[in-house]
N, C-alpha and C positions, 0 to 999 in steps of 0.2 A: 435593349439595352447590350452594351457590350460584353462578349463572354469572357472570363477569365480562365487560363489554361493553371489546369491544378500542379502543373508540374513549375509554375511562376511561383507559386504560394509557398512559403515556409510551412515547415513539418508541422508546427503548432496550428497553425491557421487550416490546413490539409485534415488533420486530427480532430479539429472543431466542426469541420465541414464533415466529415465522417460520422458524428456523433449527431448531429443536426439531423442528416439523412436516416439512422438507424432509429431516433426516436421518432421520426413521423412513420416506419413502417410501425411500430410498436403501438402508435397511436390507434393505429388501423384497429387492434384488438380490443381497445377499452370503449366505452360509451363516449362519444362526440364532447359534452360535457365536458370531460377531463383534459381537453386542450388548453382550457383557458385557465386552469390551475398552472402548466407547464408555461405558457407565456407568462404569466403573472409573476413565475418565480424566476425568469429570464435576469435580473439581476442579484440574486441570492444563493442560487445553489449552481455548480459548474455544470457541463454538457453531459460528463460521465454521471455524475451524482442523479440526475433527470433519466438518465436512462437505465439505472439501479434502480429508482422511485417506478418507473413506469414497468418493470419486472413483477415489482411488488405488488402493483395493482393489478396487473393481469392476474397473478395468482390470487388474489382476493376476490376479485368479481367472478372468476371461473368458480373459486369455493363457492360463493352465495349462489350462483346459479346452479349448481350441480350438488346442493345439499339442502336446499329449502325450497320447497313447492312454490312459495310464492314470489321467488326470485324465478322462478326457471320458464314463468308463463310466457318469456317475449327473449328473445335475443339478446345479449349482453349491447350491442352496438344499437338495440333499440332502447336501454335505458335511458330516462330523461333524469334530470337534476332532483327532482324531488323522492326519487328512490333514498337518496343517502338519509332522509327523516325518516326512514321507515327501517333503517338498519337501526339494531338495539345493542347496547352496553354487552348484553348475553350473545348476540351475532358474533362479536368481535371476539370473545372470551371463547368463544368456540372453536372459531377460526385459528385460535392461538395454539390450540389444542391440536386441532388437525395439522398445523405446521409440523409437530414435532416427527410425524410418518405419514407419508401419503404417497399413493401411486399415480401418475398421470401418462397416458399415451404408451404404457408399457414401462417407464420407466420409475425406479423408486427415487423419492426425494426426504431428508430430512433437515431437521434443522435444531441445533443447539440452543442455548440460553441467548448468545451474542445475534447467530441467526433470525431468532424470533424477535429479539430488539430491536434489531435492523428496521426489519419488516414491519412491526408495528409501530417506529418511529416515521417512517415512509407513512402509514397511515393517517397518525398525528399530524404531520405537515399538510396532508391533505384537506382533512377536515378541517383546521384551522384556518387555511385559507378559504374556504367557502364560508364560514362561519362567522370570521371577523368582517368578511364583506357582505354579510347579511344576506347571503343566497342560501343558506339552511337555517332553519330553526335549532336544531339539536346538535349536540358535539359528543356522540357517544364516545370515539376515541378516547376523548381527554378521561372518561371515567376510568380508564384501563392502567392499570398502574403497570410502570416497565418492569419486565420480567429484572429479578434480583443476578447481577451479573459476578459471579464469583471468581477473584483473583487467578489469572494465569500466570503460569511462573514462564518468566522470559528467559527465552532460549536464544544462549548467544555461544560464540566460540570462546575457548580460554586463550591464554596468550601462545601456548605451545601450541594448540591448533591453528592458528591464525599463520604460524611459522608453518607448520605442516603444508598447509593448504595452499601456501605461495611457493613454497620449495616445489609441489607436486605441478603445478602449472608451470613452473622454470622448467621442471628436466621430463616431467609427464613419465614418469617411471613405472606407476601403477596402473595406466590406460590399455585397454583390450587394443587388438593388432588393428580391430576396424577403428577406433576412436583414434589411434596414433597416425593414421594416413593424413586427417587433417590438420594433426595437431603443427607441423613446423609452419603451415600458413596462417595457423589463430595463435599461437602460444602466446607471441607479443602483443596482441589485441588482448586475449583473455587475461594475461597478466595485468595489463592496464586497467582493464576492466574492475576485477577483483579488487585491485589495491585503490583504486579512486573510491569504489563503493566503502571498503573498509576503511581508506583515510579520510573520509568526508560526509559520511552516512547520507549520500542523497539516495533519493527512490529509484528503483529501476526504472519508471516510467521517465523522471528527471534524466538520468544516464542515457536511455536512449533517443530522448531529443537534444542531447549535446550538439553544438554543431563545432568545427574546426574554428571559425571566428568567435564563439564564446570563450575560447582558452587564451588566456594572457601568461606566459611563462615568466614573464620576467617581472610581474607582479604576484606571481603564486596565487591565481586566482581563477574562477571562471564563472561562467553567469548561468544560471539554469533557469526553467518555468516552472514554480511551485504548483500545487493544487489550487485550483483556481483562477489560475492563467498569471498569477503575482511573478516577476522576475525578481530574482536575488543574488546577491554574489556570494560566492563562497571560496574562503580560502583555503587551501592546501601547504603542508610540509614538502621536505626535500624527497621522501620517498614516492608523492604521489606526482610530484614535479618530473622528477628522474623518468619514472614510467612512463607520464604524459612525453615527454621529451624525445624517447627512444620511439614510441609508438607514431608519432608524428612524422618523425622521419621518413618511418616504414608507410603511412599514410599517403605521403608526396608522391611515392612512386606508384600508386593504385589508380587507375583511371575509374571514376565511379560511373554508375548508372545514368542517364538523366534525369535530372531532377534530386539528385543525390549529392550534389557538387561539393554540400557544405556540411553534411553529416557527417559526423567524428568516426563513429562504429560503424563500419561496414560489414556486412555477411559475405560469405563466399560469391555469391551473385551480386556482388559491389554495389549493393543497395543498402539502405541503414537497418540496422537491426531492429528487429520487432521485439516487444516486452516478453513475447514466448519463447523466442530464440534465447534471449538474454536467460532467462529463468533455466531455459534447460541446459545452458551453459553452465549456470552457477551451480545446479544440482547434481550435471557429470563428475564435477571436480569434487565437491564438498562430499559426493556419496562414497567418495574413495577413502575417505577420513576413515580414520581408525576411532569410531565414536558414534553413540547410539541416537545420537541429534539428528534431526530431521531440518539440514538448513538451507533456506530460502534467502532470495535477495533482502527481505526485510530481517532475517536473523544479522545478516550483515550490518545492516542500518543499526541494529539493537548493539550489536559488537562495538560499533564507533561509538555508540550513546554512552556504553557504561565504560568503556576505556577512556573518554573524555572528561567525565564525570569523576572518574577513581583520580586522572591528573589534575583537574582545577578545583574541584570541590564545588563547582558553581552553576547550579541548576538552570540558572537565566541563559548562560551563554551555550549551555547545550540544547536547551531548547530554541535558541535562535539559530543554531545551525541545523538541526533537525527540522527548522520552517513548522513548529507547533504554535499554533495562534494563541493557547492555553498552557501556561508553564505548569500546570496542576497534571495535564497529560503527561509532562516529561519528568514530574515529581513522582507521579506514581509508578512507573515504570522503570528509574535509575536511581532514585533518591534512597533506596532502601540499603540496609548494611549489607556491605559485600562481605563474601567469604573470607577475605583478607582479613579485613577490620575484625571479624568474628575469630580466626584464627590467632591473631596478635595480641586481642584481649583476652581470651582463655588461656594463654600460656604466661601472661603477665598476673593470671588470676592465684591466690594461694590460699588454701584454706587456715594452713598455717605456717607460721614465719619460720624459714630456713633454721637450725640450730647454730650454725657456722655464723649466718650475718647477725643472729641474734647475740651471741658473745662477743662479737666485734664492736657492735652498737653496746653494748655493757662496760667495755675498755674504756670507750670514750667519754 
Protein backbone atom coordinates (compact mmCIF):
# COMPACT_ATOMS: atom_id res chain seq x y z
CA UNK A 1 0.00 0.00 0.00
CA UNK A 2 1.27 3.51 -0.75
CA UNK A 3 2.26 5.47 2.33
CA UNK A 4 0.67 8.81 3.16
CA UNK A 5 2.88 11.66 4.28
CA UNK A 6 1.43 13.09 7.52
CA UNK A 7 2.36 16.57 6.30
CA UNK A 8 -0.11 16.19 3.42
CA UNK A 9 -2.99 15.42 5.76
CA UNK A 10 -5.20 18.04 7.38
CA UNK A 11 -4.85 18.96 11.04
CA UNK A 12 -8.03 17.04 11.90
CA UNK A 13 -6.93 13.93 9.99
CA UNK A 14 -3.55 13.99 11.74
CA UNK A 15 -5.24 14.44 15.12
CA UNK A 16 -7.54 11.49 14.46
CA UNK A 17 -4.60 9.30 13.43
CA UNK A 18 -2.64 10.28 16.56
CA UNK A 19 -5.67 9.32 18.66
CA UNK A 20 -5.87 5.96 16.89
CA UNK A 21 -2.22 5.25 17.73
CA UNK A 22 -2.76 6.38 21.32
CA UNK A 23 -5.75 4.05 21.72
CA UNK A 24 -3.68 1.12 20.42
CA UNK A 25 -1.07 1.81 23.10
CA UNK A 26 -3.72 1.96 25.82
CA UNK A 27 -5.30 -1.32 24.63
CA UNK A 28 -2.02 -3.05 25.45
CA UNK A 29 -2.84 -2.45 29.13
CA UNK A 30 -6.35 -3.94 28.86
CA UNK A 31 -7.69 -7.48 28.45
CA UNK A 32 -7.69 -8.49 24.74
CA UNK A 33 -11.48 -8.78 24.57
CA UNK A 34 -11.78 -5.00 25.19
CA UNK A 35 -10.66 -4.32 21.60
CA UNK A 36 -14.02 -5.57 20.31
CA UNK A 37 -15.85 -2.92 22.33
CA UNK A 38 -13.84 -0.07 20.83
CA UNK A 39 -14.21 -1.45 17.30
CA UNK A 40 -17.95 -1.84 17.85
CA UNK A 41 -18.17 1.80 18.95
CA UNK A 42 -16.33 3.20 15.91
CA UNK A 43 -19.38 4.99 14.53
CA UNK A 44 -20.81 6.01 17.90
CA UNK A 45 -18.10 7.76 19.91
CA UNK A 46 -15.22 9.99 18.83
CA UNK A 47 -11.58 8.94 18.92
CA UNK A 48 -10.96 11.35 21.83
CA UNK A 49 -13.84 9.83 23.83
CA UNK A 50 -12.47 6.35 23.16
CA UNK A 51 -9.16 7.38 24.71
CA UNK A 52 -10.95 8.75 27.79
CA UNK A 53 -12.94 5.50 28.12
CA UNK A 54 -9.77 3.43 27.72
CA UNK A 55 -8.09 5.32 30.58
CA UNK A 56 -11.19 4.75 32.74
CA UNK A 57 -11.25 1.02 31.98
CA UNK A 58 -7.55 0.72 32.84
CA UNK A 59 -8.26 2.25 36.26
CA UNK A 60 -11.17 -0.17 36.75
CA UNK A 61 -9.29 -3.34 35.85
CA UNK A 62 -6.22 -2.29 37.85
CA UNK A 63 -8.50 -1.72 40.85
CA UNK A 64 -9.99 -5.20 40.50
CA UNK A 65 -6.58 -6.80 40.12
CA UNK A 66 -5.05 -5.03 43.11
CA UNK A 67 -7.99 -5.15 45.52
CA UNK A 68 -9.51 -8.63 45.26
CA UNK A 69 -7.78 -12.00 45.43
CA UNK A 70 -10.15 -13.59 42.92
CA UNK A 71 -9.01 -11.09 40.27
CA UNK A 72 -5.29 -11.09 41.16
CA UNK A 73 -4.62 -14.72 40.26
CA UNK A 74 -3.60 -13.78 36.74
CA UNK A 75 -2.35 -10.75 34.86
CA UNK A 76 -4.90 -8.27 33.51
CA UNK A 77 -3.79 -9.13 29.96
CA UNK A 78 -4.83 -12.73 30.60
CA UNK A 79 -8.41 -11.92 31.63
CA UNK A 80 -11.05 -13.64 29.48
CA UNK A 81 -14.43 -12.15 28.68
CA UNK A 82 -16.18 -14.46 31.16
CA UNK A 83 -14.57 -12.45 33.99
CA UNK A 84 -17.22 -9.81 33.37
CA UNK A 85 -19.89 -12.21 34.65
CA UNK A 86 -17.98 -12.69 37.91
CA UNK A 87 -17.99 -8.96 38.69
CA UNK A 88 -20.86 -8.00 40.99
CA UNK A 89 -22.79 -4.83 41.76
CA UNK A 90 -20.91 -4.60 45.06
CA UNK A 91 -17.57 -4.78 43.25
CA UNK A 92 -18.55 -1.70 41.26
CA UNK A 93 -19.92 0.09 44.33
CA UNK A 94 -16.61 -0.46 46.16
CA UNK A 95 -14.80 0.74 43.04
CA UNK A 96 -16.81 3.97 43.09
CA UNK A 97 -15.80 4.53 46.70
CA UNK A 98 -12.15 3.77 45.84
CA UNK A 99 -12.23 6.52 43.20
CA UNK A 100 -12.75 9.16 45.89
CA UNK A 101 -9.08 8.96 46.86
CA UNK A 102 -6.34 6.51 45.92
CA UNK A 103 -2.59 6.23 45.32
CA UNK A 104 -0.99 4.67 42.27
CA UNK A 105 2.71 4.56 41.36
CA UNK A 106 3.51 7.16 43.99
CA UNK A 107 0.86 9.60 42.78
CA UNK A 108 -2.35 10.61 44.54
CA UNK A 109 -5.63 10.67 42.62
CA UNK A 110 -9.09 11.85 43.61
CA UNK A 111 -12.45 12.18 41.88
CA UNK A 112 -15.39 14.39 42.73
CA UNK A 113 -18.98 13.43 41.84
CA UNK A 114 -18.47 14.44 38.20
CA UNK A 115 -15.28 12.43 37.86
CA UNK A 116 -17.02 9.39 39.31
CA UNK A 117 -20.02 9.92 37.04
CA UNK A 118 -17.83 9.93 33.94
CA UNK A 119 -16.00 6.76 34.98
CA UNK A 120 -19.28 5.00 35.78
CA UNK A 121 -20.74 6.15 32.44
CA UNK A 122 -17.80 4.58 30.59
CA UNK A 123 -18.28 1.35 32.55
CA UNK A 124 -22.02 1.31 31.82
CA UNK A 125 -21.33 1.81 28.10
CA UNK A 126 -18.73 -0.97 28.20
CA UNK A 127 -21.04 -3.50 29.89
CA UNK A 128 -24.05 -2.47 27.79
CA UNK A 129 -22.19 -3.30 24.57
CA UNK A 130 -21.35 -6.87 25.65
CA UNK A 131 -24.77 -7.43 27.23
CA UNK A 132 -26.89 -6.41 24.23
CA UNK A 133 -24.62 -8.44 21.94
CA UNK A 134 -25.24 -11.47 24.24
CA UNK A 135 -21.56 -11.89 25.01
CA UNK A 136 -22.16 -11.71 28.78
CA UNK A 137 -25.10 -12.87 30.90
CA UNK A 138 -25.12 -10.09 33.50
CA UNK A 139 -24.90 -6.31 33.56
CA UNK A 140 -23.99 -5.25 37.13
CA UNK A 141 -23.06 -1.74 35.98
CA UNK A 142 -26.70 -1.13 35.10
CA UNK A 143 -27.62 -1.80 38.75
CA UNK A 144 -25.42 1.01 40.06
CA UNK A 145 -27.10 4.44 40.09
CA UNK A 146 -25.25 7.44 38.72
CA UNK A 147 -23.91 9.82 41.40
CA UNK A 148 -26.17 12.76 42.12
CA UNK A 149 -24.60 15.82 40.54
CA UNK A 150 -25.04 19.09 42.37
CA UNK A 151 -25.39 22.19 40.28
CA UNK A 152 -22.09 23.98 39.78
CA UNK A 153 -21.94 27.73 39.67
CA UNK A 154 -21.31 28.88 36.12
CA UNK A 155 -18.18 31.03 36.18
CA UNK A 156 -18.05 33.75 33.54
CA UNK A 157 -16.57 37.18 32.99
CA UNK A 158 -18.69 40.25 33.69
CA UNK A 159 -18.94 42.95 31.03
CA UNK A 160 -16.33 45.17 32.71
CA UNK A 161 -13.98 42.19 33.08
CA UNK A 162 -14.22 41.47 29.34
CA UNK A 163 -13.29 45.10 28.65
CA UNK A 164 -10.36 44.89 31.10
CA UNK A 165 -9.13 41.66 29.53
CA UNK A 166 -9.14 42.97 25.96
CA UNK A 167 -7.54 46.24 27.06
CA UNK A 168 -4.81 44.27 28.81
CA UNK A 169 -4.07 42.20 25.71
CA UNK A 170 -3.88 45.35 23.61
CA UNK A 171 -1.39 47.23 25.81
CA UNK A 172 0.25 44.52 27.96
CA UNK A 173 0.64 46.92 30.89
CA UNK A 174 0.35 44.26 33.61
CA UNK A 175 2.78 41.77 32.11
CA UNK A 176 6.13 40.91 33.68
CA UNK A 177 9.41 41.76 31.96
CA UNK A 178 9.74 38.14 30.88
CA UNK A 179 6.23 38.09 29.42
CA UNK A 180 6.76 41.39 27.62
CA UNK A 181 9.71 39.93 25.69
CA UNK A 182 7.26 38.03 23.49
CA UNK A 183 4.35 40.45 23.80
CA UNK A 184 5.04 42.46 20.64
CA UNK A 185 5.26 39.32 18.54
CA UNK A 186 2.13 37.75 19.96
CA UNK A 187 -0.14 40.68 20.89
CA UNK A 188 -2.16 40.77 17.65
CA UNK A 189 -2.52 36.99 17.61
CA UNK A 190 -3.50 36.76 21.28
CA UNK A 191 -6.00 39.63 21.01
CA UNK A 192 -7.59 37.90 18.01
CA UNK A 193 -7.83 34.52 19.76
CA UNK A 194 -9.51 36.02 22.82
CA UNK A 195 -11.85 38.13 20.68
CA UNK A 196 -12.82 35.06 18.64
CA UNK A 197 -13.50 32.98 21.75
CA UNK A 198 -15.48 35.73 23.48
CA UNK A 199 -17.30 36.67 20.28
CA UNK A 200 -18.27 33.22 18.99
CA UNK A 201 -18.10 30.80 21.94
CA UNK A 202 -16.06 28.19 20.09
CA UNK A 203 -14.13 25.57 22.05
CA UNK A 204 -10.37 25.87 22.44
CA UNK A 205 -9.91 22.70 20.34
CA UNK A 206 -12.03 24.26 17.60
CA UNK A 207 -10.01 27.47 17.75
CA UNK A 208 -6.74 25.54 17.47
CA UNK A 209 -8.11 23.68 14.44
CA UNK A 210 -9.05 26.83 12.50
CA UNK A 211 -7.42 27.21 9.09
CA UNK A 212 -6.83 30.32 7.02
CA UNK A 213 -9.05 28.78 4.33
CA UNK A 214 -11.88 28.38 6.86
CA UNK A 215 -12.28 32.15 7.33
CA UNK A 216 -14.63 34.18 5.11
CA UNK A 217 -14.37 37.83 6.14
CA UNK A 218 -16.74 39.00 3.39
CA UNK A 219 -19.57 36.88 4.79
CA UNK A 220 -18.56 37.31 8.46
CA UNK A 221 -18.21 33.58 9.08
CA UNK A 222 -15.78 30.71 9.48
CA UNK A 223 -15.97 26.92 9.42
CA UNK A 224 -15.14 24.80 12.47
CA UNK A 225 -14.93 21.09 13.16
CA UNK A 226 -17.19 20.29 16.11
CA UNK A 227 -16.86 17.47 18.63
CA UNK A 228 -17.47 14.21 16.81
CA UNK A 229 -16.09 15.55 13.53
CA UNK A 230 -19.15 17.42 12.26
CA UNK A 231 -18.45 20.69 10.44
CA UNK A 232 -20.38 23.84 11.30
CA UNK A 233 -20.44 27.41 9.98
CA UNK A 234 -20.12 30.07 12.69
CA UNK A 235 -21.10 33.68 12.06
CA UNK A 236 -19.48 36.60 13.87
CA UNK A 237 -19.88 40.34 14.35
CA UNK A 238 -17.85 43.44 13.49
CA UNK A 239 -15.44 43.21 16.43
CA UNK A 240 -14.43 39.63 15.60
CA UNK A 241 -14.19 40.52 11.90
CA UNK A 242 -11.91 43.49 12.60
CA UNK A 243 -9.64 41.42 14.85
CA UNK A 244 -9.42 38.59 12.32
CA UNK A 245 -8.79 41.02 9.46
CA UNK A 246 -5.87 42.68 11.30
CA UNK A 247 -4.36 39.36 12.30
CA UNK A 248 -4.67 37.82 8.84
CA UNK A 249 -2.71 40.73 7.37
CA UNK A 250 0.05 39.88 9.82
CA UNK A 251 -0.38 36.16 9.17
CA UNK A 252 0.39 36.68 5.47
CA UNK A 253 3.86 37.93 6.39
CA UNK A 254 4.75 34.79 8.37
CA UNK A 255 6.39 31.79 6.68
CA UNK A 256 4.90 28.75 8.47
CA UNK A 257 6.75 25.53 9.13
CA UNK A 258 6.17 22.86 6.49
CA UNK A 259 2.84 21.13 7.05
CA UNK A 260 1.36 24.18 8.79
CA UNK A 261 0.73 26.35 5.74
CA UNK A 262 -3.03 26.60 6.30
CA UNK A 263 -2.98 26.84 10.12
CA UNK A 264 -4.56 30.11 11.25
CA UNK A 265 -3.00 30.63 14.68
CA UNK A 266 0.75 29.97 14.77
CA UNK A 267 3.17 29.59 17.66
CA UNK A 268 6.53 31.35 17.87
CA UNK A 269 7.94 28.27 16.11
CA UNK A 270 5.59 29.08 13.19
CA UNK A 271 3.59 25.90 13.58
CA UNK A 272 -0.03 25.44 14.60
CA UNK A 273 -0.62 26.34 18.23
CA UNK A 274 -1.47 23.43 20.51
CA UNK A 275 -4.46 23.29 22.85
CA UNK A 276 -2.10 23.48 25.84
CA UNK A 277 -0.34 26.57 24.46
CA UNK A 278 -3.65 28.32 23.87
CA UNK A 279 -4.87 27.41 27.37
CA UNK A 280 -1.64 28.79 28.86
CA UNK A 281 -2.02 32.00 26.87
CA UNK A 282 -5.56 32.52 28.19
CA UNK A 283 -4.40 31.85 31.76
CA UNK A 284 -1.51 34.30 31.40
CA UNK A 285 -3.81 37.21 30.60
CA UNK A 286 -6.84 36.31 32.72
CA UNK A 287 -4.54 35.79 35.70
CA UNK A 288 -3.74 39.52 35.56
CA UNK A 289 -7.38 40.53 36.00
CA UNK A 290 -8.56 41.93 39.31
CA UNK A 291 -10.85 38.98 39.99
CA UNK A 292 -10.91 35.86 42.14
CA UNK A 293 -12.35 33.84 39.26
CA UNK A 294 -10.23 31.14 37.65
CA UNK A 295 -10.83 31.80 33.95
CA UNK A 296 -10.14 29.11 31.35
CA UNK A 297 -11.06 29.00 27.64
CA UNK A 298 -14.24 27.16 28.63
CA UNK A 299 -15.18 30.09 30.90
CA UNK A 300 -14.80 32.41 27.90
CA UNK A 301 -17.25 30.12 26.12
CA UNK A 302 -19.62 30.43 29.08
CA UNK A 303 -19.25 34.20 28.93
CA UNK A 304 -20.30 34.22 25.28
CA UNK A 305 -23.28 31.92 25.94
CA UNK A 306 -24.48 34.12 28.80
CA UNK A 307 -24.15 37.35 26.81
CA UNK A 308 -25.87 35.90 23.74
CA UNK A 309 -28.77 34.67 25.84
CA UNK A 310 -29.13 38.07 27.51
CA UNK A 311 -29.22 39.73 24.09
CA UNK A 312 -31.62 37.31 22.37
CA UNK A 313 -33.47 35.41 25.13
CA UNK A 314 -33.42 32.55 22.58
CA UNK A 315 -32.09 29.36 24.15
CA UNK A 316 -32.28 27.46 20.85
CA UNK A 317 -30.08 30.04 19.11
CA UNK A 318 -27.53 29.83 21.94
CA UNK A 319 -27.55 26.02 21.71
CA UNK A 320 -26.94 26.22 17.96
CA UNK A 321 -24.01 28.63 18.34
CA UNK A 322 -22.41 26.50 21.05
CA UNK A 323 -22.92 23.26 19.16
CA UNK A 324 -24.97 21.60 21.91
CA UNK A 325 -26.86 18.54 20.65
CA UNK A 326 -29.32 18.76 23.54
CA UNK A 327 -30.91 22.14 24.22
CA UNK A 328 -31.43 21.09 27.84
CA UNK A 329 -27.65 21.26 28.30
CA UNK A 330 -27.80 24.88 27.20
CA UNK A 331 -30.88 25.68 29.25
CA UNK A 332 -29.26 24.31 32.41
CA UNK A 333 -26.29 26.64 32.03
CA UNK A 334 -27.67 29.82 30.54
CA UNK A 335 -31.40 30.15 31.11
CA UNK A 336 -31.15 31.00 34.79
CA UNK A 337 -32.28 34.39 36.00
CA UNK A 338 -29.39 36.80 35.65
CA UNK A 339 -28.21 39.18 38.35
CA UNK A 340 -29.35 42.04 36.13
CA UNK A 341 -32.88 40.65 36.03
CA UNK A 342 -32.92 40.14 39.80
CA UNK A 343 -31.68 43.66 40.40
CA UNK A 344 -34.30 45.24 38.13
CA UNK A 345 -37.06 43.16 39.67
CA UNK A 346 -36.25 44.08 43.28
CA UNK A 347 -35.89 47.78 42.46
CA UNK A 348 -39.51 47.80 41.28
CA UNK A 349 -40.76 45.79 44.24
CA UNK A 350 -42.49 47.83 46.99
CA UNK A 351 -43.84 46.76 50.36
CA UNK A 352 -45.83 50.01 50.63
CA UNK A 353 -46.99 52.49 48.04
CA UNK A 354 -45.07 55.76 47.77
CA UNK A 355 -47.26 58.38 49.62
CA UNK A 356 -46.63 61.00 46.92
CA UNK A 357 -47.79 58.64 44.17
CA UNK A 358 -50.82 57.58 46.22
CA UNK A 359 -52.01 61.18 46.64
CA UNK A 360 -51.53 61.85 42.95
CA UNK A 361 -53.69 58.84 42.11
CA UNK A 362 -56.38 60.05 44.54
CA UNK A 363 -56.50 63.43 42.77
CA UNK A 364 -57.18 61.66 39.52
